N, C-alpha and C positions, 0 to 999 in steps of 0.2 A: 550504689556506687561508692567505692572507697573513698573516705575523705583526702586520701592524698592525690586522688583525680581531680578535686576542685582546687581551681587557681587559689592562692593565699591572698591575692586582692580580693576575692570574693568572700572566700570563707576563712576568717581569721581568728574566729572567735571560740572556736569548737574544733575538737579532733574526731568530733562524729555526726553524721548527717543522713538521715533517712528521708529520701523524698517520697516514700510512699506514705509519710505522716502528712497529712493536710498543712498543720500550722508550719512544719519545717519546709515544705514545697513552697508555701506562700511567702515564707522568710527568703529562701533562695532566690525566687524570681525577683522579689523586691531587690535583694543585693545586685543581682545581676543587671537589673535595669538601670540601678543607681550608680553602681561601682563598675560594671561590667566593660569589657573591650568589646571590638568588634567580633572578634573569634569567640567570645562567651555568648554574645547575643546571636551569633548564627547557629548556637547549638540548642536554642530555645525553640518550642513549639509556639509559634505565633498566633494559632488558633486559640491554644491554651492563653497565652498572654491577653488576647482580645476578650476571651470570656470571662477573665479574672481580673481585669484592669482596675475595675472600682474597688476591688477588695485588697489591693496591694499597699496601700497608705504610701504613696508616692509623693514627693514633694511636687507642689503645684506647677511648677515650670515642667518637671520631667512628665508628670501626668499628662498635661496639655500636649506635650511633644508626640508622646506615644499614642494619645487619642487621635491626634491628626494623622499621623503616619498609618494607623490602623484603620481609620475611615478611607484614605485614599487606597490603601490596600485592597480593602474591602470591595469599593467601588471599580478597580481595575480589574477585577475578576469576572 
């Protein structure tokens, strides 16, 4: 994905981003979950977020929100 395709409120510190790189992908997921708007979050694969949530180093309140949301989502399936 071209860096120009990323919203500047998510990716403001770099002009290049490679989501195939595991470190950069983790960083991007963190950014979206912390700074993203609804339209940014809609673009995420929530199954990937669920599987990687513990690795994203989110602030506790945001981590708890996402953990609870993903648990409810999983139970509803």
